[in-house]
Legacy VTK file of the C-alpha trace (Angstrom):
# vtk DataFile Version 3.0
C-alpha trace
ASCII
DATASET POLYDATA
POINTS 473 float
-143.640 90.680 44.646
-144.737 88.217 47.026
-142.762 87.096 50.270
-140.172 89.103 52.236
-137.030 90.592 50.180
-133.526 90.216 51.828
-130.972 91.714 49.709
-128.292 90.596 52.116
-128.709 86.916 51.688
-129.481 87.079 47.956
-125.785 88.896 47.703
-124.500 86.224 49.794
-125.831 83.543 47.703
-124.333 85.308 44.390
-120.952 84.933 46.308
-121.342 81.239 46.701
-121.196 81.083 42.846
-118.781 83.515 41.563
-121.157 86.095 40.305
-119.551 89.686 40.380
-121.593 92.733 41.659
-120.694 96.627 42.837
-122.240 98.429 45.585
-122.379 102.102 44.034
-123.096 105.367 45.767
-123.908 107.674 43.049
-122.071 110.847 42.900
-122.351 113.773 40.596
-120.462 113.924 37.298
-117.658 116.478 36.565
-118.952 116.651 32.923
-121.986 117.445 31.061
-121.190 115.091 28.385
-122.925 112.248 30.711
-124.832 114.064 32.999
-126.468 111.801 35.299
-124.301 109.749 37.971
-124.248 105.934 37.675
-125.992 103.697 38.010
-129.219 106.014 37.780
-130.327 106.809 34.324
-130.890 110.400 32.589
-134.452 110.771 34.413
-134.299 114.752 34.322
-136.666 115.028 37.524
-135.097 112.823 39.538
-131.292 114.255 38.910
-132.993 117.818 39.403
-133.379 116.824 43.118
-129.974 115.258 43.170
-128.267 118.229 41.415
-130.520 120.492 44.164
-129.197 118.610 46.870
-133.025 117.744 47.922
-132.390 114.014 47.277
-129.677 111.584 48.177
-129.382 108.267 46.702
-127.922 105.444 49.106
-125.790 102.890 47.898
-127.239 100.839 45.132
-126.378 97.205 44.307
-125.145 96.738 40.732
-124.902 93.030 39.364
-122.463 92.128 36.622
-123.052 89.071 35.044
-120.735 88.059 32.566
-123.089 85.469 30.376
-126.078 84.009 30.127
-125.932 81.152 32.652
-124.853 83.736 35.228
-127.665 85.778 34.380
-129.926 82.645 34.470
-128.626 82.104 38.067
-129.482 86.058 38.809
-132.937 85.675 37.896
-133.316 82.447 39.909
-131.732 83.504 43.103
-133.682 86.738 42.924
-136.679 84.673 43.215
-136.023 82.709 46.176
-134.688 85.488 47.879
-137.851 87.804 46.445
-135.560 90.925 45.546
-136.528 92.789 42.611
-134.349 93.372 39.418
-133.934 96.587 37.168
-131.984 95.674 33.962
-129.987 98.294 32.937
-127.915 99.035 29.591
-126.861 102.461 29.164
-129.102 104.096 31.240
-129.987 106.817 29.110
-133.520 106.771 29.901
-135.627 109.778 30.682
-138.647 108.592 32.769
-137.227 106.906 35.665
-137.085 103.216 34.538
-134.392 102.760 36.595
-134.983 104.806 39.562
-133.571 103.268 42.985
-136.214 101.172 44.878
-136.628 99.137 47.809
-135.730 95.519 47.573
-134.378 96.325 43.813
-131.105 95.604 42.493
-129.713 96.862 39.155
-128.426 94.242 36.356
-125.677 95.774 34.327
-125.887 94.486 31.072
-122.644 96.400 29.588
-120.706 92.707 29.312
-123.093 91.484 26.921
-121.506 93.779 23.967
-121.178 91.716 21.156
-121.704 92.842 17.879
-121.868 89.918 14.775
-123.127 91.281 11.452
-124.718 88.991 8.962
-124.340 90.974 5.828
-125.400 88.465 3.500
-128.357 87.564 5.602
-129.022 90.828 6.125
-129.011 90.997 9.646
-126.776 91.971 13.034
-126.838 90.057 16.117
-126.174 92.408 18.765
-125.875 92.054 22.416
-127.879 94.012 24.652
-125.413 96.195 26.369
-123.693 97.095 23.000
-124.075 100.997 22.517
-126.167 101.836 19.219
-123.180 104.311 18.267
-120.790 101.151 18.544
-122.851 99.163 16.324
-123.205 101.393 13.548
-119.278 102.154 13.575
-119.017 98.338 13.459
-121.828 98.223 10.434
-120.630 101.431 8.883
-116.939 99.831 7.872
-118.999 97.245 5.762
-121.150 99.863 4.511
-124.207 98.867 6.297
-126.615 100.700 9.102
-129.524 99.970 11.052
-131.135 103.067 9.967
-132.194 103.655 13.533
-130.647 107.194 14.382
-131.808 108.441 18.056
-130.564 111.745 19.292
-129.158 109.603 22.308
-127.184 107.042 19.868
-123.996 107.636 21.846
-125.365 106.806 24.921
-128.072 104.355 24.099
-127.637 100.336 24.458
-129.727 98.045 21.866
-131.567 96.197 24.606
-133.108 99.968 25.983
-134.309 100.653 22.857
-135.857 97.277 22.420
-137.512 97.543 26.098
-138.746 101.443 25.610
-139.579 101.376 22.107
-137.037 103.239 20.696
-137.317 105.332 17.463
-134.916 107.652 15.461
-135.293 110.501 13.319
-135.893 108.536 10.409
-139.434 107.846 9.131
-141.635 104.675 10.205
-140.876 101.717 7.880
-136.921 102.825 8.562
-136.182 104.493 11.842
-138.600 102.598 14.754
-137.022 99.855 16.424
-139.847 97.607 15.603
-139.245 98.226 11.818
-135.834 96.695 12.187
-136.531 93.899 15.159
-136.270 90.768 14.117
-135.773 88.798 17.282
-134.811 88.775 20.867
-132.749 86.483 23.394
-133.883 87.146 26.950
-134.256 85.503 30.308
-137.696 85.524 31.632
-138.772 85.953 35.471
-138.838 82.144 35.393
-134.883 81.753 34.940
-135.992 80.546 31.654
-133.648 81.646 28.521
-136.148 82.249 25.508
-135.905 83.591 22.061
-138.798 84.978 20.797
-138.717 85.318 16.675
-136.326 83.633 14.352
-133.228 85.079 12.162
-134.321 82.493 9.344
-137.952 84.258 9.569
-137.066 88.059 7.477
-140.597 89.020 8.276
-140.136 88.589 11.828
-143.177 86.572 12.326
-143.383 85.128 15.908
-145.809 82.829 17.765
-147.989 84.860 20.059
-146.308 88.319 18.715
-142.703 87.433 19.164
-140.004 89.948 19.615
-143.044 92.333 19.462
-144.344 91.301 22.491
-141.294 92.431 24.611
-140.595 95.801 22.412
-141.878 98.356 24.911
-142.501 96.314 28.088
-139.361 97.953 30.118
-137.536 94.821 30.921
-140.989 93.855 33.065
-141.332 90.500 31.077
-138.063 89.261 30.539
-133.953 90.240 30.530
-133.075 91.073 27.230
-129.491 90.388 26.608
-129.418 89.482 22.602
-131.127 91.395 19.675
-130.950 90.642 16.034
-131.846 93.595 14.019
-132.077 94.344 10.069
-129.619 96.037 8.043
-129.321 97.918 4.964
-126.870 99.720 2.786
-125.559 103.236 3.895
-127.185 105.527 1.089
-124.843 106.925 -1.108
-127.032 109.676 -2.326
-128.966 112.606 -0.381
-131.342 115.676 -1.763
-132.510 117.504 0.917
-134.413 120.789 1.268
-136.332 123.097 4.099
-139.389 124.721 3.550
-141.040 127.875 5.618
-144.687 127.988 6.507
-146.995 130.669 8.082
-148.614 128.187 10.688
-147.854 124.809 11.875
-150.965 123.390 10.145
-150.244 124.189 6.670
-146.519 122.284 7.069
-148.553 119.198 8.298
-150.902 119.219 5.329
-147.731 119.106 3.272
-146.131 116.340 5.281
-149.140 114.358 5.199
-149.290 114.376 1.247
-145.640 113.862 1.206
-146.178 110.716 3.153
-148.602 108.532 1.498
-146.348 106.896 -1.357
-142.561 107.531 -2.125
-142.298 109.039 1.657
-139.062 110.709 2.435
-136.353 109.247 4.925
-136.345 112.045 6.496
-139.701 114.687 7.605
-139.515 116.732 10.640
-141.694 120.129 11.386
-139.918 122.433 13.598
-142.021 125.159 15.360
-140.974 128.846 15.284
-139.644 128.669 18.529
-137.508 125.486 17.798
-136.404 126.989 14.338
-135.509 130.056 16.053
-133.608 128.649 19.231
-131.643 125.745 17.710
-131.369 126.771 14.147
-131.780 130.319 13.703
-134.731 130.361 11.224
-138.125 132.327 11.286
-141.463 130.728 11.280
-142.469 126.979 11.275
-140.252 124.896 9.120
-140.240 121.423 7.041
-137.370 119.370 6.917
-137.531 116.767 3.788
-134.741 114.502 2.578
-134.629 111.794 0.620
-131.994 109.077 0.282
-131.178 106.481 -2.775
-128.210 104.082 -3.286
-128.123 103.944 -6.962
-128.767 106.913 -8.398
-128.679 110.632 -7.605
-131.712 111.915 -9.595
-133.744 109.961 -8.030
-134.017 111.695 -4.321
-133.702 115.041 -6.300
-136.778 114.336 -8.556
-138.573 113.194 -5.180
-137.379 116.596 -3.647
-138.740 118.432 -6.934
-142.024 117.082 -6.088
-142.110 117.582 -2.863
-141.010 121.462 -3.329
-144.151 121.315 -5.610
-146.432 120.126 -3.455
-144.789 122.658 -0.504
-145.400 125.526 -2.650
-149.006 124.710 -3.652
-149.650 125.230 0.321
-147.676 128.176 0.674
-144.293 126.940 1.572
-141.427 128.991 0.792
-137.864 127.195 0.189
-135.310 128.872 2.498
-131.903 127.965 3.577
-131.413 124.599 4.083
-130.682 123.451 7.682
-130.549 119.609 6.829
-126.656 119.729 7.386
-126.600 121.842 10.291
-129.451 119.301 11.931
-126.942 116.434 11.460
-124.012 118.004 12.591
-125.770 119.147 16.043
-128.542 116.725 16.894
-126.238 114.452 18.853
-125.008 116.952 20.909
-127.908 117.499 23.378
-125.702 117.645 26.054
-124.210 121.131 25.081
-127.920 122.363 25.842
-127.962 120.911 28.945
-124.460 122.593 29.950
-126.112 125.937 28.551
-129.285 125.681 30.407
-127.762 124.544 33.656
-124.855 127.208 33.611
-127.622 129.725 33.877
-129.298 128.198 36.579
-132.112 126.455 34.911
-132.997 122.713 33.929
-134.622 121.343 30.985
-136.525 118.147 30.146
-138.297 116.504 26.918
-141.849 115.086 26.296
-142.929 112.915 23.570
-146.697 112.219 22.989
-148.388 111.410 19.755
-151.433 112.001 17.905
-153.421 111.614 14.833
-153.031 114.057 12.053
-155.989 116.308 12.982
-155.210 116.362 16.871
-151.580 117.039 16.429
-151.704 121.126 15.362
-154.760 121.385 18.195
-152.223 119.557 21.019
-149.289 121.470 19.900
-150.859 125.162 20.318
-152.978 123.892 23.296
-149.664 122.429 25.295
-147.721 125.382 23.868
-150.067 127.894 25.309
-150.791 126.444 28.761
-147.081 125.821 29.053
-146.099 129.348 28.359
-148.491 130.565 31.033
-147.047 128.094 33.762
-145.161 129.481 36.708
-141.448 128.748 36.683
-141.464 127.706 32.879
-139.376 129.894 30.908
-139.305 128.230 27.481
-141.146 125.698 25.176
-140.384 125.082 21.946
-141.411 121.385 19.597
-140.946 119.531 16.787
-143.152 116.893 15.104
-141.555 113.747 13.707
-141.811 110.081 13.529
-144.888 110.685 10.905
-146.821 107.819 9.615
-149.939 107.485 7.591
-152.031 108.316 10.458
-149.922 110.961 12.162
-146.952 111.527 14.235
-145.508 112.550 17.551
-144.956 115.959 19.067
-141.735 116.403 20.821
-141.507 119.280 23.384
-138.667 120.693 25.275
-139.206 122.520 28.034
-137.030 124.874 30.148
-137.640 125.825 33.471
-136.325 127.156 36.719
-134.574 124.782 39.019
-137.449 123.506 41.260
-138.618 120.076 41.241
-142.033 121.125 41.656
-142.089 123.338 38.758
-141.156 120.738 36.483
-143.444 118.065 37.776
-146.352 120.907 37.192
-145.154 121.426 33.474
-145.417 117.634 32.937
-148.915 117.455 34.395
-149.990 120.571 32.260
-149.249 118.997 29.513
-150.018 115.237 29.900
-153.354 116.192 31.240
-154.093 118.339 28.086
-152.889 115.709 25.585
-155.520 113.071 26.978
-158.008 116.295 26.949
-157.637 116.382 23.298
-157.501 112.424 22.616
-153.765 112.246 22.077
-151.316 109.330 23.196
-149.128 110.431 26.088
-145.970 108.234 25.201
-144.206 107.825 21.977
-140.919 106.295 22.273
-139.332 107.075 25.557
-141.336 104.314 27.814
-143.478 104.872 30.336
-141.377 104.505 33.660
-142.485 106.085 36.382
-142.717 109.558 35.355
-145.706 108.974 32.719
-147.371 105.643 35.003
-150.231 107.802 36.183
-151.181 109.019 32.610
-150.619 105.753 30.580
-153.154 103.881 33.124
-155.761 106.747 32.849
-154.851 106.180 28.883
-155.356 102.868 28.312
-156.655 101.100 31.284
-158.418 98.170 29.010
-154.785 97.067 28.141
-153.960 96.319 31.844
-155.617 93.158 32.375
-154.210 91.800 28.739
-150.675 92.904 30.177
-150.785 91.394 33.433
-151.861 87.984 32.140
-148.681 88.214 29.861
-146.866 89.619 32.887
-147.436 86.727 35.175
-146.801 84.042 32.654
-143.458 85.506 32.126
-142.678 87.106 35.517
-144.769 84.602 37.939
-143.273 85.687 41.217
-143.144 89.622 40.139
-139.376 90.024 40.155
-138.910 92.277 37.112
-139.558 96.167 37.244
-141.819 95.061 39.835
-142.300 98.984 40.942
-143.399 100.410 37.069
-145.778 99.589 34.739
-145.904 95.997 36.434
-147.214 97.725 39.756
-150.909 97.841 37.955
-151.013 93.992 38.125
-151.372 94.256 42.073
-154.262 96.280 41.532
-155.819 94.808 38.809
LINES 1 474
473 0 1 2 3 4 5 6 7 8 9 10 11 12 13 14 15 16 17 18 19 20 21 22 23 24 25 26 27 28 29 30 31 32 33 34 35 36 37 38 39 40 41 42 43 44 45 46 47 48 49 50 51 52 53 54 55 56 57 58 59 60 61 62 63 64 65 66 67 68 69 70 71 72 73 74 75 76 77 78 79 80 81 82 83 84 85 86 87 88 89 90 91 92 93 94 95 96 97 98 99 100 101 102 103 104 105 106 107 108 109 110 111 112 113 114 115 116 117 118 119 120 121 122 123 124 125 126 127 128 129 130 131 132 133 134 135 136 137 138 139 140 141 142 143 144 145 146 147 148 149 150 151 152 153 154 155 156 157 158 159 160 161 162 163 164 165 166 167 168 169 170 171 172 173 174 175 176 177 178 179 180 181 182 183 184 185 186 187 188 189 190 191 192 193 194 195 196 197 198 199 200 201 202 203 204 205 206 207 208 209 210 211 212 213 214 215 216 217 218 219 220 221 222 223 224 225 226 227 228 229 230 231 232 233 234 235 236 237 238 239 240 241 242 243 244 245 246 247 248 249 250 251 252 253 254 255 256 257 258 259 260 261 262 263 264 265 266 267 268 269 270 271 272 273 274 275 276 277 278 279 280 281 282 283 284 285 286 287 288 289 290 291 292 293 294 295 296 297 298 299 300 301 302 303 304 305 306 307 308 309 310 311 312 313 314 315 316 317 318 319 320 321 322 323 324 325 326 327 328 329 330 331 332 333 334 335 336 337 338 339 340 341 342 343 344 345 346 347 348 349 350 351 352 353 354 355 356 357 358 359 360 361 362 363 364 365 366 367 368 369 370 371 372 373 374 375 376 377 378 379 380 381 382 383 384 385 386 387 388 389 390 391 392 393 394 395 396 397 398 399 400 401 402 403 404 405 406 407 408 409 410 411 412 413 414 415 416 417 418 419 420 421 422 423 424 425 426 427 428 429 430 431 432 433 434 435 436 437 438 439 440 441 442 443 444 445 446 447 448 449 450 451 452 453 454 455 456 457 458 459 460 461 462 463 464 465 466 467 468 469 470 471 472
């Protein structure tokens, strides 16, 4: 940002046009159902310092526009007063994109919560502040779904999922935000109202990248207020199975074979630590599920094929944990409560790599984290597969010490880069991963900054996150 910021004058200018805002002092919540204090997000490292009494955020300004015209005014007046804007949806981000910063105010999009199904056209138009759980509830009443099933479904907003390049449990082609994204409506940093993409184009084609230019930009190119998403029928028939392997390498070989054609709707490899900790299993487990709408014999036959492929690689059919997984996967707040109840803390780290590197990264980060002082537990699963590879998702349980947690992050992400993986998959970048993403992809910074300057010439949107690299390039 250029020029001197003046939040007080900015708020006075909002008063002049009747735009509502609140001044909030974050307080610790009384329940673990939503364990982070409003309006902060769910960033475990920041919240650990809060819960530990090390850090106390001051008062935070939260602007609450009621419509697009007000949103344009919010942006326009922020430019005039050099005030940074942090768009906020459900606040479920875990990497610090909403960490309080000087001269920044929050733009709460919770009033942009409409849900407009267009079943015959095959899409739904959703306000960016609508929670995905509510979208699925409305669509489910009509027999439809987006297919997007992130663990954070109860607290994640649709706009947040677009901005972090969110992903659900189902396979690419079904369960990633880019698989179902058709268009976005937004107000850019020049206070211009833009639509990227078009609901009349099923392929989601757009000039200069269309909506995919915005996906993953974390609100730094524009404030997304509306999103068009593809929908499909809720599957009527499911066949699932769980196979135990002696090694994660064997399980990944089978997963790769299953992905070539007629791929499963769900494919998930659990290492021995996650299998035993969360599901009472033993060994490395491969969870497979097939869906169909028309004929129950189709998923049954495909599961039979998967069973033969698994068996040829030494896989043994074991007690199917699919139903238990579905019943418990959204209850992560219970894990938070259990861990916090014994005086510990936890975090999750998402990375990705190609097939040959996945087992190497898993082995290296598991061994290094287990040897890291203050780390009490480490367990992982590998999912979100495509024909090139997949995402390693590691949960770490640590002593309640921010230095321990920060060091665990350093150990894991340094290791991922050393072996040739990527440090992020579906959680975004925020502040937590900024250092490593700049190390990983320096060649992308100039291109990103050119786009940033076109959409946000004054640099008022998410000025201290990924966009901060533009001041150095």
